[in-house]
C-alpha angles and dihedrals in degrees: 000000000000109000114186137169127220125189113247133012129250123231096256091052093048088053089052091052091051092050093047092049099040093048089058096045139230097309090057093049094047090049092054105025102032128234098286093078109066121226128280102059112225137185092252093054092054093040090058096054115105127220096018125161134198117229118215132185101208099315098333119106107230104166152305142268133193127218102225100183145331121232113183105303095345126095116202114210132194145154088062111175128170135183103279090225088060097048097093099038117104128215092279093053094252122133114246 
């Protein structure tokens, strides 16, 4: 499994994030995106976020993460959202 992060998110992947989140409803979105981003998730809401990174497994887009702040040598992350179909799959691709 080759997990990698890339700064930014392209339009198609933003649309995937919105679909994943909106299909599972407001409770899912609040759990992963926090309460400051109102439901439903939209392209414009994701586009406005700063310091966002795409998460890939090999070449497959599987989610996003946002760098919230840096304090000394620590990076605080938030708004971590993964493809719901990938949430229960371990590093070997086996369901837990």
